[in-house]
N, C-alpha and C positions, 0 to 999 in steps of 0.2 A: 650688227646683230646683237641682241640683248643677251643677257647671261643666264637665260633659262635653259634647260636640258632639252634634247630632242624629244624625250618621252612626254615632257610637259607640254611642248608645242603641239604634239599630236593630241594630247587631251583636250587642249584649247581648241583645235580645229574641231575635233568631234562635238564639243559643246557649242560652238558658234555655227557650224555649218547648216543645221536646220533653221536656226533663227534668221541667218543671212538669206537663205533661199525664200523664206516666208515673207521677208519685209520687202517694202516698196522701195523705189529709188532713194528717197530721202533716209529711210531708215537703213538701207544698204550702206550708204555713205557714212552714216555715223557708226555702224557696226564695223565697218572696214577701218576707219580711223582708230577705233579702240583696238581692233585686231593688230593693225600695223604697230601700234604703240606697245602692245604686249609682247608680240614675238620678234619685232625687228626686222620683219620681211619688207621688202620693197613693195610698194603699193601694187603694181601690176602682179607680181608674183602672188601676193595675198589674194587678189581676185581670182586667180588660177586656182589656188589651193581651194579656196571656200566654193568654187563652182565645180570643181572635179577632185573631191578628196581621194587619197590613195586608197585603193583597195588591198586587202592583204593578199600578199603573193602566196601562190602554192609553193610548198618546199621544193626545191630542185635539187637532184642529185649531182654533186660535184665530183670531178675526178674521173679516172677511167675505170671501166668495168673490169672485173676480176677475170683473169684468163684461166687460172687454175681453180679445181675445187679444193675443198678443205683437206683432203687426203694427200694430194699432192703437195699442198703448202706445208703441211706437217712434215712431210719426208724430206723437203727442201730445208726445213728448219733443223731437223735432225742432222742433215748433212752439213749445214752451216755451223752448228754448234759442235760437231766432230772435228771440224777443220779449224777450230779455235775462231770462229767468227770472222773469216776473212771476207774481203770485199767481193761483191757480186761478180766482177770481172775475172778475178782469180778462181772464185767458186765455181764459175761456169767451166772453166779449163779443167778444174779439179774433180768434177761430178763423175766423168768416166772411171776414175780411179777409185772414188769412193762408194760407187754404186753397188758393185758386188759386195761390199761390206754391208750396206744397207739390206740386201736381199738375204744375207746370212742371218741367223738368229739375233735379235736386238741386243742380246747380251753383251756382244763386242762393243757396240757404240755406247750402250748404257754404262758399261764399266769405264769406258773412257771419260764419259761426261761426269761420272760420280767422282773420278780422280782430280777434277779441276779444283783449284782453291776456292 
C-alpha cells in the first residue's frame, strides 16, 4: 500500500472513475495502471473500485434507544448525586430509600448537593 491517506485515495477515485468508464479497453488498461501505481491497490480491487465507486452511506444511529424521558433522567441524576454518585447496582437498591426524599421539596437534596466540596 502506498503512503497516501484514505481521503486522498477517495479523491483520486472520484477524479478517475468517469474517465475510466468513458475509456475504451486500451485506455482503461492505461488508466488502471496509473491508478494502481498511485493508490497501491491490487489490480483486481482497483477494477472493482472504479466500476462501483462507494456511495455515501446514510448516517445510522448506533446504540440502544432511550428507555426514559428527560424528566426521569434528571430525577435519577439527582438521586445519583445525592447518594455520592454510587454505582448503578447500588443506586438501584438505594432508590426506594431516596425516592421519598425526592418527592419532598427539593431543598433537602439541593442542600446536600451544595455541601459537597
